[in-house]
N, C-alpha and C positions, 0 to 999 in steps of 0.2 A: 698684632704680633706680639708674644709676649715677653718683657723685659729679664724676663730669668730663663730665655731659652737656653739651652745646653745644646749649642751647636755641635758637640761631638752624639747628640742623640740622632738616631735615624729617622727617616720620612718616609714613609710610602705617596709613592706617584704613580698615579693612574692616568694610563693615555689614553688618547680618544678610542682606540682599537676594545680597549678593556684589560689589557695587559696591566701588570703592575711591576717597577722599578722602585727598588730601594737606593736613597741617597743620606747622606748627613744632612743636618740640620743646617739652611744657612745655603741652600743649593740655590741656585740662579737658572732661570729659562734657558740662557746660552749654556752653560754647562750640560743641561738634561740634555737638549738639542744636540751638541759635540759628541753625547754619549750615544745616542741615536745614529749619525752621519755626519760626515763632512758635509756633505750638499746642503742639506737641513740645518746645519750653524750658520753656512754660507749665508744660505736664505733669511734667515730669522731675525723678525723686526721687532716681537712682543712677544707676550704670554697670554696667556689668560690661567687663573687661578681661581677655580672653583666659580669660572662663569666672570670673573673681574677682569678686566686687562689691564696687565701691568707692564712696567719696564722689565728688558730682555735682563738687566743686572739685580733686578729686587730679590731679595732673600727669600727662598721658600723655609718656612720654621714651622709646619704642620704638614699632617698628611692632606694632599688634596688632589683633585682632578685639575692634572693642565693639559692644554693646548697649545703647540707653538705657533705665532701666528707668523705669516707670509704674506707677501704682496700679492697673492693670488685670492687673497679672501678679503670680503670686507671692511674686516677692523684691520687688517695688514693695511690696506690703502687709506683709511682713516688717520693710522700712525704716518705710513710715509708720507702725507697729504699734509697732516697738520706740522710734523716738523718742517715740510717744504716752506711753509709758511713762515716760521723762523728763520729759517737758513735765507728767506728771501728778506724778512726785515734785518739781518744782520748784514746783507749786502748793501740794503738801502742807507743805512747808520752808517758804511764805512765810503759809499760813494757819497752821500748826500748829508752831510753834518747838519743838525739840529732838526731832522726826520724826528717826530713821535708816532707813537704807534698807540692804536685803539685795540682791536678786537680783528685776531686772524685764524678761523676756525679752517677745517677742511669743510670741504663740502662735497657733493654728488659725484661731481667730475672736478677733482682739485682742490683749490685754495683761493683765498683770497686776504688780503690785511687791509685794513683801513688807517690810513695814513695823513698826518697834517705836516703839510711841507708848504712855505709861502709859495712856489713856481710849477708851474702844472707839468706833470711828466710827461715826454713824449715819448714818441714810437723808438725813436734811438736811444731813448734814455731805459727804454724796456730791454734793449738789446744789450746794454750794457750790465744791466743789474743781470739779467741772465749768466753772462760771461763772468760775473764774479761770483754768482752764487756757484759755477761748476768749479772757480778758482779755490774759493772756500770747501767746497765738498772734497776738492783734489788735498787739501792741507787734512782732512780724514779727522778732525776734532773729535773727540770724545766728548758725548751730552752729557751730563751730570746733572741728577734733581738734588735740590737743598729743600730740606723745609725748615722753616723757620716760625716763628711768633709772629702774627700778623701786624703786629704794632710794630716789628722790627722791622718789616718789608715796606710797611708806608714809609719809614725814616729811609732805608734803601733805594725806593723808586724815590722818594722826594730830593734827596739830596745826595746819590750816587749817582742814580741814573737819572736822574732829573727827567720824571716822565710821568707828567699829570692825568695823563689816562687811568695808568695805573695806579695811583693813589686814589683815584677817584671809584674804581672800581672796591680797591681796599676798604674805602671808608662809608660807601653806602651797600653795594650790593655784597660783600662779605664781613660785614660789621660784625655779625654774629658769631663769624668763625674765629676760633684761637689759632690754628696752626695753617699756612699757606705754605704750597710747594712754588719754586721758582728751578727755570732750568738754564743752564751756563753752556755755553758754547764759547771757548775762547772766551774774548772781551766782553761777549751778548749775552745778554740776562733776560728772559723774560717770566712773568708770573700766569703759570699754567698750571694746572691738574694734572696734565699728559696725560698717557705715557708716549715716550718719544724715541726715535732712532736711536740706537745705542752710539753712533757716529756719524759725521755729516757724508762723509764717504760713501754712504750708500747709494745716494743721490746722483747720478749719471746722466740725466738727461732731463733738461729744463724749455717747458716756452710758456714765456708769459703774454697772455692773449689779446687783453684790454684794459684800460682804466675807465671807471665811470666816477661820475659823484656819489658821494654818501652824505650821510647826518651822522654825528655821533652819536652813538644808543639808538639809530634810526628815528630821533626827534627832529623835524624841522626846525624847530625853534634853537636847535644848538649849533654846534660849529659844523661847517662844512668841511669835508674830508675829500682824501682820493682813495677809491679801491681798485687796489690792481688785482688782477685775477690770474692765477696762470696754474699748471699742470706738470706733473713732473713723474718720473720712471727711474726704475732699477737699471734700463739699457736704453741705446739710442734705438735698438729694434723696435720695442713697445710702444718709442714715440712715434718712430717714422709712422707705425700701425695706427696711433689715437689720429695722427695728421691726418690720414686715409680715411678715415673714421667722419674725421670732420669736414671735410670734402665732401662727400655722400650725403651728410644731415645737410650742409648749405645747397647741394642740389635736390634734396627733400622736402625743405624749408618748407614747410604748409602755407605761409603767407606769400611765399613765391610763387607756388605752384596753386594757391588761390588767386591769385591776380592774372596769371598766363590762362587759366583753366576755367576763367569768370565765374567763380562759384562763390565768392565774398567780398565785402570791400570794407572799408575802414576810412575814415574820413574826418579830418578835426570840425569839418563844417556840423558833423552830427555829433561827435565828442568822442575822446581817448577811449577804448575799450569798450566800445559800440556798436559790434560787427552788424552789415547790412546784407543779409543774405538775397545774393543775383537769382535770376531762374534757375539756371544748372545747380547751384548748391542747395537752391530751395529743394530741387528734386531728391538731394541725394537726402538732404532734412526727412524730406515727409518719407521715400522711403524705409527708413529706418524707424522712425514712428510708426510706421505701418506696421512696419514687422514686429517691434514690440508691441506694440498694442492689440496684434491679434492674438500672439504670443499669452499676453496677460490675461485675455478675455477667456482663454482656456484654461488657463488657471484660477479664475475664480474673482479676476479682481474688477471693479466697477469706477469707470471715470467720474471727476468732478474736476471743477472748472473755480477758481479760485482769484481776487482783484489783485491788482499789482502793487497798491499799496495798502496800510492798514493802519490804523489808531496807534498811537504807539505804546499807549498801555498794555494790548495787546503782547506786544513783543518786550515790554516789560514782565509781564506773568510767565511769560515762554523763558524768560531770563535771557533771551538772544541781545536782548538791547544791552546791558550791562556787561554782558560778557563779548559781543562782538560792536560796542558801540566804536570803539579806534577805524572798521572798515567800514563801516555804514556811511551814509549820504545822511546828509546833515535835515532833521526833523523838518518838515515843511507846516508852517504854523500861519492859522490865519483865524479871524474871529466871524460868528456866524451873525446873523442879523439880529440876535438880541445881546451880541458884544462878548459874549463868552467865547474862550481863545480853548482852541484846538489842535492838538499834533498830530500828524501823519507821518510814516516812514515810509519810504518807497520798500516794498518787500524783501527782506534778505534772507527767507526762509518758508517753505510753504507749509511746514508743521504745523504751527500753532491755527491755521485756516483749517488745516484738515482734521484736528483736537475738536473746533466746535463743531462741523460737521457731524461727528460721532456723539457728540453731548448733546444734538438738538433733538434727538429723540430717544426715547427710554428702551434700551437694550437688555435682551433675555441672553441667559446662557446659548441659549438654542441659535441665536443668532450668528455667535462668534464661531470664526475668526470673520471679520469683516476687511477687505483688503480694499481701500481707496487708491486711485492712481491719479497722476496728474501729469502733465508736460507743463510745469509752470515756472515761468521767468522770475528770476529773482536777480537783485542787485548788491553790488559789494564795491564802497570807494576803496579801489586797490592801489597802492602806490605808483605813478606813474611808471616809478623805473622798473615796477614789477609786473607791468602787461608787458603780454607777448601773445598778440595775435587773437586767434581763438582758445589757445589752449589757458591762457590767465584774462579773463576778461572784467569789465565791470558789469555789464546785461549779460547772464546766460540762461539756460533753460535745463532744468533737472529735470529727469524721467524719474520723481518723485513718486514712492507709495509708501502709505504707511496702514500697517496691521495690527489691528487690534484683536487680541486673542485671549483666552484664559491661559494661565501659570501652564495646566496640562497640556497644552498647544504649543508652548511656546517652543519646544527644539522642535516639533516639526513642521512647524513654520518656518526656524532659521534653516532648517535643512532644503525644505523648497526655496527658499529664497535665493540660496548656494545653489541649486539648480538651477533656476533661470539664469542666473551669472553666468554659471560654465557655457549653457546653452548659446547664450547672446556671444563670448568671447570666441568659441567654437564657432559659429556660424561665420564670425567676421574676419578668422583667421589667424587668431591670438591663440597661439596655441602654446606660449612660454610664459607662465600664468603663476607668479608668487602669493603666498597668502600671508600677510602679517593678522595676529591677533593683538589690537591695539588695547590696551590696559591701562589703569588706572596708576598714578604714582600714590601707595598707600602714605607715604610721605610727605605728603602735599594733599591732605585730605580734604582742606579748606577750598581747594579748588574747583571743587564736583560739587555738584545736587547729591542729596541722597545720602542715607546713611551707611558706614561700611557696610554692616549687614548686607544690604539692597546690592550692592556692588560684588560682595562675595558671592550672591545668589548670581548676578546677571553674568559674570567672568565665568561660573561654574558651567549654566545653560550654552555661555557662546562655546566653550572648551568640549564639550559634549556634543553638540551640534558640529560642532569642526571633526570631531574624531569619529564621527557616524560616519561621515561623507568620506571619509578616507583621505580628509584634505593635510598635505604635508605643510605647515605653517611655523613662523617663528614669532615669536612674544614683542612686542615695542612695549616697554613699560612706559607709560605719561603720553601715550599717542591717542588716548579714549577721548571723547568728545564731554564735554562738562554733564552730559545725562548720562550715557551710558560707554560699555564697550562695544571695538567694532570687526568684524572682520572685513580687510582693506584686501582690495585684487589689487596687483601690483603686474601690468603685463610687460614682456621684453618686446621692443619692436624689430624689423627687421635687422636693424644694423645694430641692435644689442644692447638699445638705450632702453632704460625704466620708467615707467608714468602709471602714476595711479588712478585708477579709473572708478571699478566700481565697486558699493561698498554697503553692508549688511550692520544695522546695528541696535543692538538693544536697550530699551528704555523703560527704567521702574519709575524715574523719575517725573515726566509730563504728565503721566496717569493722576498724580498727587495735584500738581500744582493745576491743573485743570478739571481735578475733582471730577476725573470720570470714572465711573461705574456701570454695572450690568448687573442682572439679577439673577442671582445663583439658583440650582435647584433646592437650595434650602428657605428659599423667600427671600433671603439676605441680599445685600448691597454688598460687591465685590470688588476690587479693582482690575479693570485688562492691565496687559503689558503692549506695549508699541514696539514693533520693530520696523525702523525707517529702513528704505531698500532702494537703491537707486543703481543699477546695470551700469547703464552708461555713466553716472556719474555727473555730467551733465553733455547736451547735444554738443555745444561747442567746441570742447574740450575733446571729446571722444570723439569728432568729426576731424578736428585738428592732428590728434593723434594716426588717426586711419590713414589721412592724406599722408600722411608722412611713413608710416608703416607701408603702405602699398605705392609710394614716389606717385599719387594721382592715379596708379593703374586698376581703376575700382575692377569690384567684378560685374558680369555682365547683369545681374539682376540690381544693383545698385547705381550704374553707369548712368550720368545724365541723358549723355545721348549712346543708346545701344549699339545703333546699327547707322550706316550713312550710306545712301545708293550713288556711285560714282561712275554715271554715263562717259563712255569715250569719246562719243560725237554728239553732235545735236540731232541726226537722225533717228537716235532711242531714246531720244527724252520723253516720248510720249510713255514708252514702255516702263522708262524709269520710274516715271509720276506713278504710274500704275502698279511697280513693284512696291514702291515707297506706300501708297495709301493700302496694300494689302496687309505690308507690315503695324502699319498704324494701329489701322483696324482691329489686330490681334494683341493690341496693347502692347506693342512693342515700340519704344522711344525710338522714330527714325526722321535721319535729317537725308537732304538730297544735296547735291554739289552739282548744280547746272552751269559754272561758267565756261567758257572758252578756252579753258588749260588742259595743258597734255596730263594725259591720266598719271605719270609719273608723279606731277607736284600735286596733284589730289589726293594721291595715296600716303605723300610723305606727311603733308597737312593733317590728314585724318591720323597719320601715326603721332604725331604731335600733339594733337588735340587728345588723346590717349582713349580714341573710340573703339572699343573692343573688335565690332565686325563693320568692315568694309566690303560692299558689293559691289562687282564691276561687273559693269553691261556692256555688252558690245553686240553686231550683229548675230555674231552666234549664239548668245545667248537669249537673245530676244526672238531668233526662229525657234531656238528649243523651248522656248518658256523659264529658261532656267535665268541663275545669276552664278557668276565666280566670287566664292567668299573668300577674304583673307583674314588672317585672325591680328589682331594688335600684337607685335613681338613674335608673333609665330609664322606670318608669311601665309602664302596661298595653301588653301586646303582643296584646292578643284573647284567642279559646276555642281549644282544642286537647282533641283527644282524647286520652285519658290513656295509650293506649300508643305516640302520636306522640309524647306528652310525654316518657315514659322515655326511648324511643329519642333523642330531641333532646341531653336532658340527659346521657345514659350517653356521646353521642360527645364533647359540651363536655367529660366528665369523662375521659374515655379517652386523648383527645387533648391534655388541660393545656394549653389553649387561655386 
């Protein structure tokens, strides 16, 4: 904004509905919100000015498109929770003098702050910090932004605030920056780019959830710190709703249900983050693989298999080793019989192997597209604190495919990959899906492979495909892979949580690195384009999310046990066995409970095991050649003949309804 702006000059403000209003230059977001309505002004937390998120009191000195940000929006929650991390830091500073502060960002559900303090924070400390946060909120302290030269900020945080972590950030991370911003609220101040709430009084309800260990800047060789997590809201009602959701999330926890339902196990005897699939879980996984393999076969994919390890030079060539070395297991080094040393890596990605398969034969333009698919297991050395059952593991299987096509085929192939991903999500009951176009950050071009021209073309192709498919998307700058832009699919589960699952990625870089080519109609060599595509993302993560989405109540076609025969008394055991065998022969996964227990107990236990169909058999059913059908969570559906039952269940299974 110009220093010579005449604040008497008018500026034209374009609102989200396209309407325009005229204000004096220097008008603030709060003033604009007030002109629209009292309620909006009360709810306003920040403002976007031509897409940039700003403080509510920042002067607007030019014509601009603006949007008032409230807690209902993702941007509003980010402002609210980031400000709440500062509020928590101020409360800690008042309660625990000498505490020093590292980083305190907003996260998807709340915020955290990394704190250096000699004593371990206990549960009662969290409650005291909560109370102090609400006390500071009640003071309704105005939050102000101050911009100062970086060297002045170094002196301020070294001598006035005496905060060594902020000094380190200023001297290392921000060493090339001339001016930085500091946010003040009463006697507390923090180095931050903002924006923030206009005042502490906006925060009405707080819950600090847990304390974990962390390392300064994520480096295990640096100081150990304490990370306090929390969440906050502008009303007690919203906090209560959040607590109820968290209780439901605990009931749906895939680790808990996975153990109760006998789906998978994790044991330190095998290693952290390395799940073992038990028979019932293996059935679920196999059914999903069979489903996707059959659909891929219809769409022209061909299967391949690649090894679990590879020569380290392969991953250096692809770029995966330098880019992902921090999250890979150490190389395996050995000497062969000649004394020559070789190094191998546990496979971090399937892509390089598939590129070698493509290049193993001479390809013509008539051969393309070639669609290679593999359920390939890969390995990442995730930090132990980040592991989370199936959804964050060290060994996981990707439903990986790589499509090699001509440039003129690219947009069609992206559209086909989008269509397949939608089909998978619809079949599995994920109806609420957001789409992100993950693009590169032009200001940090050195982070990515390929030229700026290549990236411009790849991102143009991705946008064209998304528009053709009618996808409503948002753009994530800096979210691209190092080799190309992505279309990422983010599903919302039954209790409103978001999970990133499927992805479609365009890659102009790997064909260059692996010298991939095909012979064109002109008899010359040309580069293909590669599409990386995985509708599930990984089998482990997808199934973990699916367990929580369904609370373990799988649809009939996917359930490990689809039906259980429950005889009322021993004198119908023989008929019960015949029924079980008939269903089994029809390909319906069926158990039988021959215990000498009352039928009520058998039904309760079958319900707890989440078995979709319970077939109750007594004398009357035996004499009529029928069963009494009960559905999980639905109850009695009446008596039905065995053949009719088989036809009914088979239709439901085959249609994956």
